[in-house]
NUZA-575181 format. One record per residue (C-alpha): x, y, z. Coordinates in pm, whole numbers, plus 50000, padded with zeros to 5 digits. Example, Ala and Ser with C-alpha at 12.3 -4.5 7.8 and 13.67 -1.06 7.14 Angstrom:
! residues 2
512304955050780513674989450714
//
This chain:
! residues 432
383033934209690381813927609337381043895709138384823890609022385973891409389383703863709491384573842709190388283845409281387353838609647385823804909552388823797409328391163803509619388843783509853389083753909628392753755109533393833762609898391873732610038393643710609797396953726709909396093718010260395293681610170398723676910027401253702610105400473706110463399643671010560399803643710292403193650710141405093652910481403173621210588404153603210270407833613110333407653599710683406593565510546409793565010337412263577910595412733584310965415713608910917414743643211058416963662610814415413644210512411873650110626412573687010708414193687210351410843683510185409863717710325413343730910253413123720209898409773735509855410813769409993414143769509811412503765709499409993794009577413023815209655414973806209338412013814109112411003846509283412623871009041411673850608717408063850608852408073887808904409333892408544406703869208409403903887808609404913920508449405263906508094402403882608021398623882808052398163876408430394973856108379396783831508148399553829508381397463822508687395593796708507398743778708396400043779708755396973758708861396983732908575400703724508587400883713308948397443695508891399213674608632402213668608852400233657509154398233635208923401363619008799402343612109160398913594409216399793572908914403253563909053401753555209389399203533409214402133515409046404123513709383407083532509223406783566009421409843574509614411333604409809412773618909495409313622509358408023638009687410823663809654409983669409284406323675709357407273700009636409443718509398406973722009112404173731909347406373758609488407323774109157403833776209043402553788909375405033818009399404253828709038400473825809104400463846809416402703874409261400273876908969397283876309199398663904209412399413925409099395933920808958393903921809288393313958909301391533955708962389273927909105388343948709421385323971309344386583999909539390134011309632389284015710013388193979110005391693966509933392683958710303389473940910375389483924110045392973910310108391913899210457388823881210314390863864210040393653853410293391013841910536389703815710292393183807710165394033800910541390883782110608391433759110325395133753510358395393752610730391913742210842389663722410611392433708010402394543693910684391553679210867390453662310554394033654010441394803635310755391593614710742391953606610371395593597010403394693574110696392003557410468394143555610148397463573510085396423582709728393033598709815394453635309921396653636509620393803627609380391503653509543394343681009518394793673509149391113678909092390963711509298393723724609086391683721208759388523735408919390363766109043391883772208703388433773908560387203798108813390323820608761389453823808395386143838408484387143862208762390453877908662390453905208388392143894008069394833919808061398313921108205401493938208163402113931707796403753960007604404013984107898407163986708098408684010408332411734031608332412864042608672413244078208759415734090509017415974065109297415604089709570412194097909443410794064409538408214041709370405794070009305408334086809077408714054508880405004052108843405074086608666407774076308419405974046508228407094043807871406994017807595410354003507555412184007307217411613977806976415353975606906416213965707262417393930207287415323907207523418303901207747418983937807785415183943707858415173916508119418343931408289416843965408283413493953008443415443934908720417383967808787414103987108807412693961709050415693964809278415934002109243412364008209344412693983109629415873998709755414364034309741411744026709988412724020810353409324008410436409603980610166413113970210304411853968210655408743948810550411113923310372413553921410678410673916710933408773890810725411963871810644413123870211013409763856611116409743831710831413133818710923411973810211264408713798911148410203773410918412563760611176409323748211337407313739011027410013714510902409703694511221405893696311289405133661611159407783645611397406583668411672403003656911623403463619711561406513610611779406313637012071402563642012096401703607411980399213616211724397733594211450397703607211086394083618011150395003632911477397853652211308395393666911065393033677711336396053693011532396833715611233393253722311154392513733211516395523755811527394503772011205391423785411353393183813511510394923821111174391613823110989390483847511244393583867611199393213867910819389573878210839390093907311074393573915310939392313946110744390563959911048393583954011269395883972211023393464002711017393504002011414397143995811463398834005111133401343983410940403903988011201401593977011478400413944611310404073936311216405313939111570402273922411729402423894611488406063887811525405603888311913402913861811899405113839211691407963841111913405953832612226404263804812032407533785511967408783790912315405483775112451405573747012198409123737212316407733727412658404123716812581403383678812625399613678812578398273680112214395343704312297397763729112461400253724412178397503732011927396513764912097400123776212104400833768211761397493786511676399053818211822401683819111551398993812211292397213843611426400583864211429401533855711075398053860510944397853897411059401413902610954400613890610598397633911110547399453942310669402453934810448400663927410132398163957910163401043981110235402983968609934399933972109706399644009109822403504016609779404323998809458403024011309108400763985608944402863979408649405953973408857404333951209110405673919008973409343930408962409293948609296407063922609472409503895409344412443912709524410383912709846409473876209793413223867309713414243878210059411303862610248411503830010038415093825910087414733827110469412273796110450414583768810338417383782310547415103780810852413853745610768417473732210727418533749911041415683734811222416673700011099420303703411201419393715111546416753688211581419283661911457421793673111704419773680112011416103671111958412883688311826411873706212139415423724412159414933734511799411683752011879413243768412176415913782911958413213794311696411313813111961414383829112118415753840311771412473853911666412113875811984415773886811963415363899211598412073916411679413533935711958416333948111713413933957911446411043972511632412274008511657412904011211287409543995211212407814020211425409664048811256409394038210889406164018310859402754034410865401114036711215397484040811288396304074411152399454078810940398984079110578400984052810364402214082210154404064095410443406004062710498408724045710290411074074410218414914071810309
//
């Protein structure tokens, strides 16, 4: 895969492990020590995802306008400083729920920007074009292993030992990852080169053939507006891109109905300790790591349409099973099914977008996709919180699974028609 790839792989491994320590385990557990209100606890996830949605379009514009290596480094250092400040506040015994929400927001803004820049620059990091799908799978596998397996297992243990420990480790991981990003990502971005869209009906490929340098007399505000229009135009011209966004948004909505309530599900219904809760998440994530690792191979065999449909089906069945499971081991296996499903969906979605969107436009067009998907996350978390507050956590999971399967049944015919299937070139998909 090349030296640059493996340096970026290690940067991702370190950073994602830190994210798993805090974002997946320690932050919700810290919120649980401050309030027992289900909606307030789910609101931490909702705030995180709402910030990601709100910053999606600005993140795309930044990705196409500044050096991507510098942007990615900054997106690691800033949350490192913020998490470090929370550690200091906890040491002074002044940390409160407002600070928890603030950390969740800052981490989300930096994360969405980092990932858009990473996806845009990643084809330059991979040694050969045909390795793109496998490279995405390998990178997402270590990301999932760190954030959902190693991080949660360590996070629950460290939080049980001392509440500040996982936050301190996360702050250090951000700095270490920033150093590795500097050595692995090429020092060039989208500075000075902008795209002017061709006829919308010609799709993204047509836009890629009309790259020009913008006139210097154009005002910055006008250029920003034009860039946003270009992003929406290219996105709207490709049916495959719209379907990917719709399918991923529907799955994300149902997923976060469950995610926002997981800490209550684990500690109150399954009677898990903080260490046990971390082990629950880590055990479930094993299937997700497998899904990421073999996601590229799954896409080659099933095509983008196959992995989207299969992954969404696994998610729906997972939530239905969790709504009735009463044993921690069984619940972990069922939760692992959605980890597997979302893993192969994400590998297929990212690889297909990288193949359909011109490189210089990836930030703008990718941010439109992320806007729709990211908006679904806080809405799902809030919906789960409202349902759980009214009827309980298990009914909320039952609603999430039923909704996921209903939307899948409605979208499946269009997904099979417009997204690439096994043996069907990506170039043949995506037209109106």
